[in-house]
N, CA, C and O atoms as a CHARMM CRD file, in Angstrom:
* protein
*
  224
    1    1 MET  N     -2.48200  22.69100   6.38800 PROA 1      0.00000
    2    1 MET  CA    -1.14000  22.77500   6.55400 PROA 1      0.00000
    3    1 MET  C     -0.73200  21.21000   6.90300 PROA 1      0.00000
    4    1 MET  O     -1.22700  20.59600   7.84800 PROA 1      0.00000
    5    2 ASP  N      0.21400  20.68000   6.02500 PROA 2      0.00000
    6    2 ASP  CA     0.61300  19.43000   5.96000 PROA 2      0.00000
    7    2 ASP  C      1.91200  19.26400   6.85600 PROA 2      0.00000
    8    2 ASP  O      3.02300  19.27400   6.32600 PROA 2      0.00000
    9    3 ILE  N      1.74700  19.10900   8.22800 PROA 3      0.00000
   10    3 ILE  CA     2.94800  19.06000   8.96000 PROA 3      0.00000
   11    3 ILE  C      2.69900  17.37300   9.54100 PROA 3      0.00000
   12    3 ILE  O      1.63700  16.82500   9.83600 PROA 3      0.00000
   13    4 SER  N      3.88000  16.91300   9.56300 PROA 4      0.00000
   14    4 SER  CA     3.97000  15.56600  10.04300 PROA 4      0.00000
   15    4 SER  C      4.80400  15.48700  11.31300 PROA 4      0.00000
   16    4 SER  O      4.51900  14.58500  12.10100 PROA 4      0.00000
   17    5 ILE  N      5.88400  16.38800  11.63600 PROA 5      0.00000
   18    5 ILE  CA     6.73500  16.39900  12.68100 PROA 5      0.00000
   19    5 ILE  C      6.81600  17.83400  13.14900 PROA 5      0.00000
   20    5 ILE  O      6.98100  18.71200  12.30100 PROA 5      0.00000
   21    6 LEU  N      6.70800  18.16200  14.50300 PROA 6      0.00000
   22    6 LEU  CA     6.93000  19.38900  15.06900 PROA 6      0.00000
   23    6 LEU  C      7.90600  19.42400  16.12100 PROA 6      0.00000
   24    6 LEU  O      7.79100  18.77800  17.16300 PROA 6      0.00000
   25    7 GLY  N      8.98800  20.27500  15.80900 PROA 7      0.00000
   26    7 GLY  CA     9.93500  20.22100  16.94600 PROA 7      0.00000
   27    7 GLY  C      9.74500  21.45200  17.77500 PROA 7      0.00000
   28    7 GLY  O      9.36200  22.52800  17.31700 PROA 7      0.00000
   29    8 THR  N     10.02600  21.23100  18.96700 PROA 8      0.00000
   30    8 THR  CA     9.74200  22.33200  20.09100 PROA 8      0.00000
   31    8 THR  C     11.00700  22.49600  20.76400 PROA 8      0.00000
   32    8 THR  O     11.67100  21.56500  21.22000 PROA 8      0.00000
   33    9 ASP  N     11.35500  23.88600  20.81100 PROA 9      0.00000
   34    9 ASP  CA    12.62800  24.27200  21.48300 PROA 9      0.00000
   35    9 ASP  C     12.11300  24.79800  22.93800 PROA 9      0.00000
   36    9 ASP  O     11.42100  25.81400  23.00400 PROA 9      0.00000
   37   10 LEU  N     12.45600  24.11000  24.02300 PROA 10     0.00000
   38   10 LEU  CA    12.04700  24.41100  25.21400 PROA 10     0.00000
   39   10 LEU  C     12.65300  25.75200  25.85400 PROA 10     0.00000
   40   10 LEU  O     13.82800  26.00300  25.58700 PROA 10     0.00000
   41   11 ALA  N     12.00400  26.54900  26.60300 PROA 11     0.00000
   42   11 ALA  CA    12.42300  27.67000  27.15800 PROA 11     0.00000
   43   11 ALA  C     11.50900  27.94100  28.46600 PROA 11     0.00000
   44   11 ALA  O     10.49000  27.27700  28.65400 PROA 11     0.00000
   45   12 LYS  N     11.92100  28.92900  29.33900 PROA 12     0.00000
   46   12 LYS  CA    11.08400  29.17800  30.52900 PROA 12     0.00000
   47   12 LYS  C      9.72700  29.67500  30.10300 PROA 12     0.00000
   48   12 LYS  O      8.69700  29.18800  30.57100 PROA 12     0.00000
   49   13 ARG  N      9.72800  30.76700  29.10400 PROA 13     0.00000
   50   13 ARG  CA     8.43900  31.31000  28.87500 PROA 13     0.00000
   51   13 ARG  C      7.87700  31.38200  27.34200 PROA 13     0.00000
   52   13 ARG  O      6.69400  31.56900  27.05800 PROA 13     0.00000
   53   14 VAL  N      8.90700  31.20400  26.43300 PROA 14     0.00000
   54   14 VAL  CA     8.68100  31.20500  25.19600 PROA 14     0.00000
   55   14 VAL  C      9.11900  29.92500  24.54800 PROA 14     0.00000
   56   14 VAL  O     10.14600  29.37800  24.94900 PROA 14     0.00000
   57   15 PHE  N      8.31700  29.34400  23.44500 PROA 15     0.00000
   58   15 PHE  CA     8.83400  27.92500  22.75100 PROA 15     0.00000
   59   15 PHE  C      8.84100  28.38200  21.47700 PROA 15     0.00000
   60   15 PHE  O      7.99000  29.13800  21.00800 PROA 15     0.00000
   61   16 GLN  N      9.93800  27.86900  20.80700 PROA 16     0.00000
   62   16 GLN  CA    10.18900  28.02400  19.11500 PROA 16     0.00000
   63   16 GLN  C      9.57300  26.77100  18.61400 PROA 16     0.00000
   64   16 GLN  O     10.03300  25.71200  19.04300 PROA 16     0.00000
   65   17 LEU  N      8.59400  26.74700  17.76500 PROA 17     0.00000
   66   17 LEU  CA     8.16600  25.61200  17.05800 PROA 17     0.00000
   67   17 LEU  C      8.65100  25.68600  15.73500 PROA 17     0.00000
   68   17 LEU  O      8.80500  26.72600  15.09500 PROA 17     0.00000
   69   18 HSD  N      8.92100  24.35200  15.29200 PROA 18     0.00000
   70   18 HSD  CA     9.33000  24.25800  13.89500 PROA 18     0.00000
   71   18 HSD  C      8.52100  23.05900  13.27700 PROA 18     0.00000
   72   18 HSD  O      8.50800  21.98600  13.88100 PROA 18     0.00000
   73   19 GLY  N      7.97200  23.18300  12.31100 PROA 19     0.00000
   74   19 GLY  CA     7.06300  22.19200  11.66800 PROA 19     0.00000
   75   19 GLY  C      7.55400  21.85100  10.32300 PROA 19     0.00000
   76   19 GLY  O      7.85300  22.76900   9.55800 PROA 19     0.00000
   77   20 ALA  N      7.68400  20.42900   9.90000 PROA 20     0.00000
   78   20 ALA  CA     8.14100  19.98100   8.68600 PROA 20     0.00000
   79   20 ALA  C      7.14600  18.89800   8.14400 PROA 20     0.00000
   80   20 ALA  O      6.40000  18.22300   8.85400 PROA 20     0.00000
   81   21 ASP  N      7.24300  18.83600   6.82900 PROA 21     0.00000
   82   21 ASP  CA     6.43800  17.76700   6.27800 PROA 21     0.00000
   83   21 ASP  C      7.14500  16.51700   6.13900 PROA 21     0.00000
   84   21 ASP  O      8.32500  16.49700   6.48800 PROA 21     0.00000
   85   22 ARG  N      6.48200  15.22700   5.57800 PROA 22     0.00000
   86   22 ARG  CA     7.19700  14.10500   5.55700 PROA 22     0.00000
   87   22 ARG  C      8.56500  14.22200   4.91700 PROA 22     0.00000
   88   22 ARG  O      9.46900  13.48400   5.31100 PROA 22     0.00000
   89   23 ASP  N      8.77700  15.13200   3.92300 PROA 23     0.00000
   90   23 ASP  CA    10.02800  14.96700   3.13600 PROA 23     0.00000
   91   23 ASP  C     11.10700  15.78500   3.96800 PROA 23     0.00000
   92   23 ASP  O     12.29600  15.82300   3.65000 PROA 23     0.00000
   93   24 GLY  N     10.58900  16.40300   5.01400 PROA 24     0.00000
   94   24 GLY  CA    11.69000  17.22300   5.96800 PROA 24     0.00000
   95   24 GLY  C     11.62900  18.87200   5.32700 PROA 24     0.00000
   96   24 GLY  O     12.42700  19.71100   5.74300 PROA 24     0.00000
   97   25 SER  N     10.84100  19.12900   4.53000 PROA 25     0.00000
   98   25 SER  CA    10.64800  20.46400   4.11300 PROA 25     0.00000
   99   25 SER  C     10.07900  21.36400   5.25000 PROA 25     0.00000
  100   25 SER  O      9.06000  20.99800   5.83500 PROA 25     0.00000
  101   26 ALA  N     10.66000  22.45300   5.56200 PROA 26     0.00000
  102   26 ALA  CA    10.20600  23.45400   6.71100 PROA 26     0.00000
  103   26 ALA  C      8.74700  23.88400   6.00800 PROA 26     0.00000
  104   26 ALA  O      8.59400  24.18800   4.82500 PROA 26     0.00000
  105   27 LYS  N      7.64100  23.82600   7.12000 PROA 27     0.00000
  106   27 LYS  CA     6.33800  24.14700   6.73400 PROA 27     0.00000
  107   27 LYS  C      5.75800  25.37800   7.72800 PROA 27     0.00000
  108   27 LYS  O      4.87400  26.15000   7.35400 PROA 27     0.00000
  109   28 TYR  N      6.30100  25.43000   8.85600 PROA 28     0.00000
  110   28 TYR  CA     5.93700  26.21800   9.94700 PROA 28     0.00000
  111   28 TYR  C      6.89800  26.65800  10.91400 PROA 28     0.00000
  112   28 TYR  O      7.72000  25.80300  11.24300 PROA 28     0.00000
  113   29 GLY  N      6.98600  27.70300  11.40900 PROA 29     0.00000
  114   29 GLY  CA     7.75700  28.25000  12.39500 PROA 29     0.00000
  115   29 GLY  C      7.13500  29.35100  13.34000 PROA 29     0.00000
  116   29 GLY  O      6.65300  30.32500  12.76200 PROA 29     0.00000
  117   30 ALA  N      7.08500  29.32400  14.64100 PROA 30     0.00000
  118   30 ALA  CA     6.61500  30.14200  15.15300 PROA 30     0.00000
  119   30 ALA  C      7.24400  30.42200  16.73300 PROA 30     0.00000
  120   30 ALA  O      7.97400  29.52600  17.15700 PROA 30     0.00000
  121   31 LYS  N      7.03300  31.47800  17.53100 PROA 31     0.00000
  122   31 LYS  CA     7.22300  31.58000  18.91400 PROA 31     0.00000
  123   31 LYS  C      5.94300  31.69000  19.67800 PROA 31     0.00000
  124   31 LYS  O      5.13200  32.59200  19.47100 PROA 31     0.00000
  125   32 VAL  N      5.78700  30.75100  20.56300 PROA 32     0.00000
  126   32 VAL  CA     4.70700  30.91100  21.39300 PROA 32     0.00000
  127   32 VAL  C      4.80500  30.88100  22.84200 PROA 32     0.00000
  128   32 VAL  O      5.64500  30.16600  23.38700 PROA 32     0.00000
  129   33 MET  N      3.99100  31.62100  23.51300 PROA 33     0.00000
  130   33 MET  CA     4.20500  31.58700  25.07400 PROA 33     0.00000
  131   33 MET  C      3.89200  30.26900  25.50800 PROA 33     0.00000
  132   33 MET  O      3.28200  29.42100  24.85600 PROA 33     0.00000
  133   34 ARG  N      4.39700  30.14700  26.76700 PROA 34     0.00000
  134   34 ARG  CA     3.91600  28.77100  27.37300 PROA 34     0.00000
  135   34 ARG  C      2.45300  28.57900  27.56600 PROA 34     0.00000
  136   34 ARG  O      1.97900  27.45200  27.42500 PROA 34     0.00000
  137   35 SER  N      1.65600  29.65500  27.89600 PROA 35     0.00000
  138   35 SER  CA     0.34600  29.46400  27.92600 PROA 35     0.00000
  139   35 SER  C     -0.53300  29.26000  26.71400 PROA 35     0.00000
  140   35 SER  O     -1.73100  28.97800  26.75400 PROA 35     0.00000
  141   36 GLU  N      0.20000  29.43500  25.63200 PROA 36     0.00000
  142   36 GLU  CA    -0.41500  29.20300  24.40600 PROA 36     0.00000
  143   36 GLU  C     -0.17900  27.98400  23.53100 PROA 36     0.00000
  144   36 GLU  O     -0.76900  27.73700  22.48000 PROA 36     0.00000
  145   37 LEU  N      0.82200  27.21600  24.14400 PROA 37     0.00000
  146   37 LEU  CA     1.73200  26.09000  23.52700 PROA 37     0.00000
  147   37 LEU  C      0.43800  25.05500  23.15500 PROA 37     0.00000
  148   37 LEU  O      0.06200  24.87500  21.99700 PROA 37     0.00000
  149   38 LEU  N     -0.08300  24.50600  24.15500 PROA 38     0.00000
  150   38 LEU  CA    -1.14600  23.51400  23.85800 PROA 38     0.00000
  151   38 LEU  C     -2.35000  23.83300  22.76500 PROA 38     0.00000
  152   38 LEU  O     -2.71500  23.06200  21.87800 PROA 38     0.00000
  153   39 ALA  N     -2.87100  25.13500  23.03500 PROA 39     0.00000
  154   39 ALA  CA    -3.78000  25.43700  21.89700 PROA 39     0.00000
  155   39 ALA  C     -3.18900  25.57100  20.50100 PROA 39     0.00000
  156   39 ALA  O     -3.83300  25.26400  19.49800 PROA 39     0.00000
  157   40 THR  N     -1.80600  26.08900  20.46200 PROA 40     0.00000
  158   40 THR  CA    -1.45400  26.38400  19.17700 PROA 40     0.00000
  159   40 THR  C     -1.09900  24.83900  18.41700 PROA 40     0.00000
  160   40 THR  O     -1.35600  24.66900  17.22600 PROA 40     0.00000
  161   41 VAL  N     -0.60600  23.97800  19.09500 PROA 41     0.00000
  162   41 VAL  CA    -0.42000  22.48000  18.84100 PROA 41     0.00000
  163   41 VAL  C     -1.75600  22.05500  18.24900 PROA 41     0.00000
  164   41 VAL  O     -1.87600  21.75800  17.06000 PROA 41     0.00000
  165   42 ARG  N     -2.73700  22.03700  19.11000 PROA 42     0.00000
  166   42 ARG  CA    -3.93300  21.47500  18.50300 PROA 42     0.00000
  167   42 ARG  C     -4.44100  22.01100  17.33100 PROA 42     0.00000
  168   42 ARG  O     -5.13000  21.26800  16.63200 PROA 42     0.00000
  169   43 LYS  N     -4.24300  23.15000  16.97500 PROA 43     0.00000
  170   43 LYS  CA    -4.88800  23.80400  15.92000 PROA 43     0.00000
  171   43 LYS  C     -3.98100  23.37200  14.60200 PROA 43     0.00000
  172   43 LYS  O     -4.52700  23.27900  13.50300 PROA 43     0.00000
  173   44 LEU  N     -2.64900  23.12900  14.76000 PROA 44     0.00000
  174   44 LEU  CA    -1.85300  22.67800  13.51700 PROA 44     0.00000
  175   44 LEU  C     -2.12900  21.39300  12.94400 PROA 44     0.00000
  176   44 LEU  O     -2.14200  21.32500  11.71500 PROA 44     0.00000
  177   45 ALA  N     -2.34800  20.37600  13.61300 PROA 45     0.00000
  178   45 ALA  CA    -2.61700  19.07700  13.21600 PROA 45     0.00000
  179   45 ALA  C     -3.10300  18.19400  14.30800 PROA 45     0.00000
  180   45 ALA  O     -2.51300  18.15300  15.38800 PROA 45     0.00000
  181   46 PRO  N     -4.40400  17.32700  14.00100 PROA 46     0.00000
  182   46 PRO  CA    -4.65600  16.59500  15.29200 PROA 46     0.00000
  183   46 PRO  C     -3.80600  15.29300  15.44800 PROA 46     0.00000
  184   46 PRO  O     -3.85400  14.72400  16.53800 PROA 46     0.00000
  185   47 ARG  N     -3.02300  14.76900  14.44100 PROA 47     0.00000
  186   47 ARG  CA    -1.89400  13.76200  14.51900 PROA 47     0.00000
  187   47 ARG  C     -0.65100  14.16700  13.97600 PROA 47     0.00000
  188   47 ARG  O     -0.57200  14.52400  12.80100 PROA 47     0.00000
  189   48 MET  N      0.37300  14.14000  14.77200 PROA 48     0.00000
  190   48 MET  CA     1.68300  14.41700  14.23200 PROA 48     0.00000
  191   48 MET  C      2.69300  14.07400  15.28300 PROA 48     0.00000
  192   48 MET  O      2.44700  14.05800  16.48900 PROA 48     0.00000
  193   49 GLN  N      3.94400  13.77900  14.68600 PROA 49     0.00000
  194   49 GLN  CA     5.04900  13.47300  15.77100 PROA 49     0.00000
  195   49 GLN  C      5.53100  14.73500  16.42300 PROA 49     0.00000
  196   49 GLN  O      5.79200  15.74900  15.77500 PROA 49     0.00000
  197   50 MET  N      5.63900  14.64500  17.71500 PROA 50     0.00000
  198   50 MET  CA     6.28300  16.06500  18.31400 PROA 50     0.00000
  199   50 MET  C      7.58700  15.63000  18.89000 PROA 50     0.00000
  200   50 MET  O      7.74600  14.62000  19.57600 PROA 50     0.00000
  201   51 THR  N      8.43300  16.41900  18.57500 PROA 51     0.00000
  202   51 THR  CA     9.96200  16.20800  19.32500 PROA 51     0.00000
  203   51 THR  C      9.92000  17.31600  20.24700 PROA 51     0.00000
  204   51 THR  O      9.23900  18.32300  20.05400 PROA 51     0.00000
  205   52 ILE  N     10.73800  17.09900  21.36300 PROA 52     0.00000
  206   52 ILE  CA    11.22200  18.13200  22.29000 PROA 52     0.00000
  207   52 ILE  C     12.65800  18.09400  22.53700 PROA 52     0.00000
  208   52 ILE  O     13.23500  17.05300  22.85300 PROA 52     0.00000
  209   53 TYR  N     13.18300  19.10800  22.41100 PROA 53     0.00000
  210   53 TYR  CA    14.57400  19.48500  22.61300 PROA 53     0.00000
  211   53 TYR  C     15.04100  20.93600  23.41600 PROA 53     0.00000
  212   53 TYR  O     14.30600  21.92200  23.47300 PROA 53     0.00000
  213   54 GLN  N     16.21000  20.87000  23.93400 PROA 54     0.00000
  214   54 GLN  CA    16.71900  22.06400  24.74100 PROA 54     0.00000
  215   54 GLN  C     17.99700  22.02400  24.43600 PROA 54     0.00000
  216   54 GLN  O     18.70900  21.02600  24.54100 PROA 54     0.00000
  217   55 PHE  N     18.42700  23.39300  23.94300 PROA 55     0.00000
  218   55 PHE  CA    19.90300  23.63000  23.87700 PROA 55     0.00000
  219   55 PHE  C     20.42500  24.10500  25.04400 PROA 55     0.00000
  220   55 PHE  O     19.61800  24.71300  25.74600 PROA 55     0.00000
  221   56 SER  N     21.65500  23.99600  25.49800 PROA 56     0.00000
  222   56 SER  CA    22.32800  24.45500  26.52400 PROA 56     0.00000
  223   56 SER  C     23.34600  25.30200  26.18300 PROA 56     0.00000
  224   56 SER  O     24.05300  25.80100  27.05900 PROA 56     0.00000
């Protein structure tokens, strides 16, 4: 999977992940539990930019 940027929507227990390639095309989307976040990110790509945001 060619993900160059991963957006992470923060929440208390569940995170929304949104991955895009260099052109900005959506390539990945998932809901993951807090306990699964690091393992999930490690599986996606060893090198990528990760953004973190929270809507209020």
